[in-house]
N, C-alpha and C positions, 0 to 999 in steps of 0.2 A: 594453521590458523587462517580465518575468513578474513579474506578483505573488502572495500566497499569503496568501491571510488567515482566521485558522482563522475558522469558524461558532462563537458564542459558549458553551458549553458541551453543545456535541458536539462528537464525535467524528471531523468533516469541515471542510474549507476551501473559498473559495472561489479559482477562481484567470481574473484575468483576463489570459488569452489575447490573442494582436493583435484576433482578430474575434469574437470567444465568449467566452461564459461558463462554465467548469465548474466541477461540482460534486467534489473528490477526495475521495474515502473508502479504506480497505484495512483486509483481511481481512474480508469479511462475514459469510465461516465459515458458509453455506448446507446448512442440513443438521445443525450441531453434535451438536443435543441427542440428535442418534440417535447420531453417534457414541461420543456420553458411555455409548449404553447398549451396543454394541457394543462399545470398547474398553477401558469401565472397567467394569463394573456400575452405572452412576449414571442412576437414572430422574428428567430432568427433563421438563417438562412444556415444547411446544415453543413457543416464542416468535418464529417465522416469521410471524404476523400484525403484529407489535409492531417486530419490524425492517422490514416492509414499510410499511408504516407511519409510521414513524422517515423514512425514505430516501424516499418518494413528498414526505412532508411539507418535505421539506429540498431536496430540487429545487424543489418551486413557492414556495416564503419567496425563496429566494435565485434565482430563474426564470433558473436555466442549463437552455443548451441540447445540454450535453453533460456526462458522467456519465464520472468518470476511478474504477476501480479499479485501487487500485496491489495486484494480486494478493487473490488466494485468495478468491472469487466464491464458491468454491464447500468444502466440508471434506472430504470422500475425494478420498484421496490419485488413488485409482484409479478406474475408471468408475466414477458415483455410484448410489447404489440410487433405487427411485423416489419416496420421500416429497422425496431432496431433487434431485433434476429438476424434479419435483411444486411446491417451495419459488419457484424461481427460472422457472421459464414462468409461476407466474402473479404471480412479479416483474415480471417485463419487462411482462408484459402492462397489468397495472397501471401501471408509468410513465407518466409525460405528455406528451400527444402534441408530439410535434417531440422531442423529447430522444431523443439515439445514446448509447451505451457503448463508451465504449475501456476493454476491459480488458487490462492487464498481466499475462500470465498469471504466476502465483505456484506452487511447488511442490504444493496441495492443487490445483491445478487441473487435474491431469492431462487425459483429451483432449477437453475441454470444446468445440475447434472439429470435434468430431468430431459435435458434436449437430444444424452450418450445413449439411450437408449441402451443403457443399464440397467432400471428396474429399482433404482432411486428415483422418486421422483417427487420427491418434499423435503424444505430444505430441512427436517430435524433427522433425514437417516442418515447425515453423516455420523452426529453425536452419539446414535445409535449404535454404530459400527464398531469401538471397542473403546472411544474415549481416553485412548493413551497421547491423544492430540497428536497422531500421526493419520489419522480416521481417511481414507480418503476414497474415491471413486474413478476408474479411468476408462478412456473411451477417444473417439478421435471426435471433433470439428470439421466439416470446411475438406477435410485427410491432415491435418497437425493432428499431433496425438494433443490427448489434454488430459492432465490427472487436476483433481479438484479437493481440496483440504479441508477442513474444518476451519470455520473464522475464527477458533482458538491459537489457533496456524501448529508448524510446527520446524523442526529444523534439520538448514540442508548443509549438512557438516557444518561448522562453524557459524551459520547464516540463521537467526529465528526469523522466522517471516509469521508478523500474522500483522491481523489488521486494523484492530483498533479499535473497534465498537467493543468489547467485549477484555477481559480479562485473559491475559495470555498462558496459554499451556506451561507447564512445568519443561517441559521440555524447552521450549522456545527461549526461559531464561536461565536452562542451561549453556546457551551457546555463549559462543567470543562477544555478536553484534547483536543486535535487537534490533528487527527494522520494523516497521510498519506505516501506514496511513491513514485514512480516515478524517485526515484531521486540516490538508488541504492548509498548510500555513502558510502566509503573509506579512509581509509588512507594508504600513502604511509610513510612508516619506514624505515629511513637507522640508519645504524651503524655505528658504527669511520672506517672503513675501505673499505668501501665504497658499500658493502650488501645492498641488500633494498626486502623490504615487500609490501607487499599489501594485507590489511587484513579490512573485513565489516568492519560499525560500526554504534551503533545508534547517532542519534544527539537527546537533551534533553534541553527543557532550556523553554521559556518564547516567547511568541509572541510580535513579536515589531507593534505597533501599526501606524505607520507610512504609512508602502506602507495601507495598508487600507484605512486609512485616504487620502490619494492623489488619492485613482482611484477614475476613474471619476462615475459620476450616483447618484443616496440615491444608493444600494443591501445596505450598509451599516451605515446606517443612524441612529441614536441613537441606537447604541451600549453603550452597560455604561460605558464597557472598553476602544472608543472610544472616549467616552466623557471624562474620566478622573474622572470614576465616578466608578469605579470597578479596580479592577486587571483583566490583559489580562490575557484569557488563558493556560493552557499547549502546550508546540509543542511537540510531537514526529516522525524524519520521520525514518522511518523505514529499513530496510536493506533489501535487497533483498533476496526471498526464493531459488531463482537462483543461484550459486553458482559459473555460468559460465559467468554472464550477464553484467561482465564490472560494471564500475558505475562511479560517480562524486566523483572525491580525493581532498575531503572536502581541505585538508591543504595544498594544492595549491594557492602561493599567484596567485592574482588576478583570478581568479577559477571560468567561468561562470555554474550560476546551470540551472537546467534545469523548476524548478514550475516561473510562474510568480512572485511571491511573496516571493522568498529565492535569494537570500542571504538576503536581508534588513528585512523578518520577524524574525531573528534568535537574538534574542535579548538575554546576557546574556547565549550561547548556550554552554553544553559541550559536547566530540563526549566519547563515551565509546567500546571498543573493545567487542565482544561477550560474552565472559567470564566473562565482569562484568568492569573488566578493564581500570575506570579513566583513561584519555588522557588532562585529562584539558578543559578551552577552546579552538574549534575544530580551530578556524583561527590561532593559539598558537602552534600546536600539532606537 
C-alpha cells in the first residue's frame, strides 16, 4: 500500500512505493518571472537558482530515486522561450545522479515532449498513443531520464498521479491515494486587528464518489468504491512548489476551484500548513 507523507516546512511529499522512494511536487512553473513580465508587466527578479537549489536539496535529503511532478513543470502554455527552456535544462543537468523524473503533463506544459527528440511533438500525441491512462513518452533532458505521461494521470503502484485540469484516468482512481496539483491551494488567515496573510496549504481527505458517479459516459463504471463495495481512495491536493504562483483561496466562501471534480469530490477534507499545523476542515478555516 502506498504512503505519502509531506516533508515538514516544504511544498513536497515523499511517496513510499513498492520498490522505490519518490519525491512528489506540483506546479514548479519554471520561467514564471518571465511570464509575469509579459503577461502582467510586473518585473520580478528570477528565482530560478533558488528553486533549483531547493529541489536538489530536497532530493538529497529524502534520498529519493524518482521525482514525480504533478504537472506544470514549466509556465508557458505554448512553446517556451529561451529563458524558460534554459532554466529547465540547467535544472535537469543539476539533479543528483541516479534520479529519474516522471512528469504528469499539466495544462502549462505545452509540447514539452518535443524537446526529447522522440517524434512526439504536439500536445495531443500522448492521448493518441493508447488511451489507457499510461500513455508515456520517454527520453532524457540534461542527461536525466524523463518520462512524460498524459495529463489525465498514471498509477504508480498504489499512488494515483494526475494534474487536475481534466478528469482523472480510471487507473488513477483505482489507487489507494489520488494526488493532484493545479489548484495551488492556499488559505487567507486574518487576525483580530485586521492583519492578514496568505499561506500555502495541503488538502487531505477522502474522495467523495458523487461527481464521479454523475459524470457522463462509462469511464468509471464498475469501480468498487463507486458501487459502495469499498472505501474511496484518499485524496491529496499538493501545494504549488513555486511560491510566486498564487492560488485558490480554499477557505473563501463560494470560492470556485479549477479542477472539474472539485470541490465536490472533497469529502471530510482538512487543510494543513506546510509546517504540519492542522487547520481543520478546509471550509471552516
